[in-house]
C-alpha positions as CSV (number, residue, x, y, z in Angstrom):
1,M,26.9,-36.4,-27.0
2,L,24.6,-38.1,-23.9
3,T,27.4,-36.5,-21.8
4,V,27.0,-33.1,-22.8
5,E,22.8,-33.5,-22.6
6,I,23.3,-34.9,-18.9
7,I,26.0,-31.7,-18.0
8,V,23.2,-29.6,-19.4
9,V,20.4,-31.3,-17.4
10,S,22.3,-31.0,-14.4
11,M,23.4,-27.4,-14.8
12,L,19.4,-26.6,-15.1
13,L,18.4,-29.0,-12.1
14,V,21.2,-27.0,-10.2
15,G,20.2,-23.4,-11.2
16,L,16.4,-24.3,-10.5
17,L,17.5,-25.7,-7.1
18,I,19.4,-22.7,-6.3
19,Y,16.3,-20.4,-7.8
20,A,14.1,-22.2,-5.3
21,M,16.2,-21.6,-2.2
22,V,16.9,-17.8,-3.0
23,R,12.9,-17.5,-3.3
24,T,12.3,-19.3,-0.3
25,Q,14.7,-17.0,1.4
26,L,13.3,-14.1,-0.1
27,E,9.7,-15.1,1.2
28,K,10.8,-15.6,4.9
29,R,12.3,-12.3,4.8
30,K,9.2,-10.6,3.2
31,S,6.9,-12.3,5.9
32,S,9.4,-11.8,8.6
33,V,9.2,-8.0,7.4
34,L,5.2,-8.0,7.3
35,G,5.1,-10.0,11.0
36,E,7.3,-7.1,12.5
37,A,5.3,-4.3,11.0
38,R,2.0,-5.9,11.9
39,Q,3.2,-6.6,15.7
40,G,1.9,-3.9,17.8
41,A,1.9,-1.3,15.3
42,K,0.2,1.5,16.6
43,I,-2.9,3.1,14.5
44,L,-4.9,6.0,14.6
45,I,-7.8,6.0,13.3
46,V,-9.7,9.6,12.6
47,D,-13.3,9.1,11.3
48,D,-16.6,10.7,12.7
49,D,-18.2,7.4,11.1
50,P,-18.8,5.3,14.2
51,D,-19.6,2.3,12.4
52,F,-16.3,2.4,10.0
53,V,-14.5,3.1,13.5
54,K,-15.8,-0.2,14.9
55,I,-15.3,-2.6,12.3
56,A,-11.7,-1.1,11.2
57,T,-10.8,-1.6,14.9
58,R,-12.0,-4.9,15.3
59,I,-10.4,-6.0,12.1
60,L,-6.8,-4.1,12.8
61,E,-6.8,-5.5,16.6
62,S,-7.6,-9.0,15.6
63,H,-4.1,-8.7,13.7
64,G,-1.9,-7.5,16.4
65,Y,-2.3,-3.6,16.1
66,Q,-2.7,-1.1,18.7
67,I,-5.6,0.9,17.9
68,S,-6.4,4.4,19.1
69,T,-9.5,6.6,17.3
70,A,-10.4,10.7,16.9
71,T,-13.4,11.5,15.3
72,S,-12.7,15.1,13.8
73,G,-9.4,16.5,12.4
74,A,-8.9,18.7,15.5
75,S,-9.1,15.8,17.9
76,A,-6.8,14.0,15.8
77,L,-4.1,16.9,16.0
78,K,-4.7,16.9,19.6
79,A,-4.0,13.5,20.2
80,L,-0.9,13.5,17.7
81,Y,0.6,16.9,19.5
82,F,-0.3,15.8,23.0
83,K,1.0,12.0,22.8
84,R,4.3,12.9,21.0
85,R,6.1,10.0,22.5
86,N,3.5,7.4,22.0
87,K,2.6,8.7,18.4
88,P,1.0,6.3,16.0
89,D,3.1,4.2,13.3
90,L,0.1,5.0,10.6
91,V,-2.5,7.1,10.4
92,L,-6.1,6.1,8.7
93,L,-7.5,9.1,8.1
94,D,-11.0,9.9,6.5
95,I,-11.2,13.2,4.5
96,M,-14.8,14.5,5.5
97,M,-15.5,15.1,9.2
98,D,-16.5,18.3,10.8
99,Y,-16.0,20.1,7.6
100,V,-15.5,18.9,3.8
101,T,-11.7,18.9,3.8
102,D,-10.7,18.4,7.4
103,G,-8.8,15.4,6.6
104,L,-7.0,17.0,3.8
105,D,-6.1,19.9,6.3
106,V,-4.8,17.6,9.0
107,R,-2.2,15.8,6.4
108,K,-1.0,19.2,5.2
109,I,-0.5,20.2,8.8
110,M,1.4,16.7,9.3
111,Q,3.5,17.2,6.3
112,N,4.6,20.6,7.5
113,D,5.7,19.4,10.9
114,P,8.8,17.6,10.8
115,D,8.0,15.2,13.9
116,L,4.7,13.9,12.0
117,A,5.7,14.0,8.7
118,Y,7.2,11.0,8.3
119,I,4.1,9.0,9.9
120,P,2.4,7.3,7.2
121,V,-1.1,8.0,6.2
122,I,-4.0,6.3,4.8
123,M,-7.0,8.2,3.3
124,V,-10.4,7.1,3.6
125,T,-13.1,8.0,1.8
126,S,-16.4,7.8,0.6
127,L,-16.2,10.7,-2.0
128,T,-14.6,9.4,-5.3
129,G,-18.5,9.1,-6.6
130,V,-18.8,13.0,-6.0
131,R,-19.6,14.8,-9.0
132,R,-18.3,18.2,-7.6
133,Q,-14.4,18.4,-8.2
134,E,-14.3,21.9,-6.5
135,I,-14.5,20.1,-3.1
136,F,-10.8,19.0,-3.4
137,P,-8.0,21.2,-3.8
138,S,-7.0,21.2,-7.4
139,D,-3.4,22.1,-7.6
140,E,-1.7,20.5,-4.4
141,Q,-0.1,17.2,-4.1
142,M,-0.9,15.4,-1.0
143,A,1.9,13.2,0.6
144,V,-0.4,10.4,1.1
145,D,1.0,6.6,1.3
146,A,-2.5,5.1,0.0
147,W,-6.2,5.9,-0.8
148,L,-9.0,3.6,0.2
149,S,-12.5,3.8,-0.8
150,K,-15.5,3.4,1.8
151,P,-16.8,0.4,2.2
152,V,-13.2,-1.1,2.5
153,K,-12.8,-5.0,2.4
154,A,-11.1,-6.4,5.7
155,E,-8.6,-7.7,3.0
156,V,-7.6,-4.7,1.4
157,L,-7.5,-2.7,4.7
158,L,-5.2,-5.4,6.0
159,R,-2.8,-5.2,2.8
160,T,-2.9,-1.4,2.4
161,V,-1.6,-1.0,6.4
162,Q,1.0,-3.6,6.0
163,D,2.2,-2.2,2.6
164,A,2.0,1.6,4.2
165,L,3.9,0.1,7.2
166,T,6.9,-1.4,5.3
167,G,7.0,1.3,3.0
168,V,5.8,-0.9,0.0
169,P,4.7,1.9,-2.6
170,A,0.7,1.6,-3.2
171,G,0.9,1.4,-6.7
172,V,-1.8,4.0,-6.9
173,P,-0.9,7.7,-8.0
174,V,-0.3,10.0,-5.0
175,G,-2.6,12.7,-5.1
176,V,-6.4,13.7,-5.2
177,P,-8.7,10.5,-5.6
178,A,-10.5,10.6,-9.1
179,V,-14.0,11.7,-9.1
180,S,-16.7,11.2,-11.7
C-alpha cells in the first residue's frame, strides 16, 4: 500500500513539474511576441486634441514605438496614401475631429482599401457619455480592433496597443460604443 502511495505522489510531482515547465515556456513565448510587437512598431495617432497626442506619444515612445501624428481624417488619409512604403502598423483614431464622424469615415475608407484594411485600428473617443445616438451610424459595424474612452490610462493604452499588434481580441464587442 505504501508503494502505491509513493507512486501516486511521484506521478503528481512529475505532472506538476511538467505543468510548470510548459507554463514557463508559454510565458516566455508570450513575452517574446509582445516584445516583438513593441519593438519599433509604427503607430499613427490621429486626433485633434494636442494634449492627448502629446501624452499618448510620450507613453508609446517610452515603450519603443515609432510615432507619427495627424490632426484630422484628411491628414490621416494623406499620410496613409502618400507613405505607402512606410505604412503604420497600427492607427489610434479619434472619432470626432473636423466633423462628428470624421474618424469613422476614415476607418470605412481604410476598410475598403485592400492596402489599408489589414492595419489594426483602435478608436479613441470621449463621446461615450453623449446622449444623442443619432450621431453614430446605427446599422453599420466597424472593423475596429478596440475602443478606448478618454481619458485613457497609460497601462490601458499600452495593453490595448500590444493586444492589437499581436492580434489578441480586445474582449469588447466590435461596433459603435455604447452611449447612455
